[in-house]
Each structure stands twice: as structure tokens, then as C-alpha cells.
C-alpha angles and dihedrals in degrees: 000000000000130000137170126220130186115221126195134217111032098225098065114129117260096247092053090051089047092054095046091050094047092048092047089052092048091239127137124201097248089057094057121100098159128017127186125167140168133184138215127195113221120169092343091305116117110219111204115202112198128189115187137168126205096194133094115258107243095151113111126221116278114237124215125192106015101178124242117243114289118225118185135171118224122226117248112272095025124108099191146019140216108239127197130188138162107264119235121244135207141202130197133214089242090065090234112119109248123240116252133214114199121194088197141011129230107258097036121132115254125197129225109287134044124315123188114219117203130190116185118191116197126185127212090270093056096252110148137201124180139207119204131181135156131238109206117190113191136177 
């Protein structure tokens, strides 16, 4: 939902502006799950643009750049390798960057065999999305 309210004069306290905007949009505080607003000053009139959502956020973060499996051959005489990759990133519909859990970091040492690398991105509402790939070190 988006609505626009004109507010005069410019020196009104924020909470009063907030109340006027909410009432002009027919929104009450218990109904709001997300609230974004911006303002523009045109001809000494402050125009408040309010975007609000009354739903519950059940949309998980969106991951970009989940790596493909990494397969490396270890040189003779070595038992492990340092492996690097470009880390995935995620965005969330709330605009707040999600928290990230990483099972491993680029630049870590990996032994011969297969290791699963997991990234879990969690938004402020607890919605999760994960990225999993394998690193296989062979001889």
C-alpha cells in the first residue's frame, strides 16, 4: 500500500507528522509490519510518501552467486590445499541485510576428500535460505 499526505507547516514534530500520515492512509500501528517513508519539499509543502505492509514477512532472502562445486587435484606429497571462492551474497525484501552463517571461509585449508560448504542467510523475521556446494580435493 502506498499513500501520499501533504503536511503543513514544516516545523511540526515528527510524531505528529507520523500520526497524520498514518491516519490519512487509514493505517493503525498494530496493522503495520513494514513501514518505509520518504519526504519531498515542494513549494513549502512537505509531501510524505508512506509505504506500509500489513502482512507477515514469510519471504526468505534471495541468494546470488552460490558457487558451483570445486574440484581440485592435490600435488604429490601434500595432504591439504588452501581453497578460495567468491562468497555468495543475499538481499531481503525488508531492505535489511540478512545475517549469514558460514560453515567455512574462503582461504581455509581443506583435506583430501569431499567437504560440504554451507551458507545460511536469515532475515529479521527468521526466514532462511541456504547455499550449499562441495569442495572435493583429490590426488
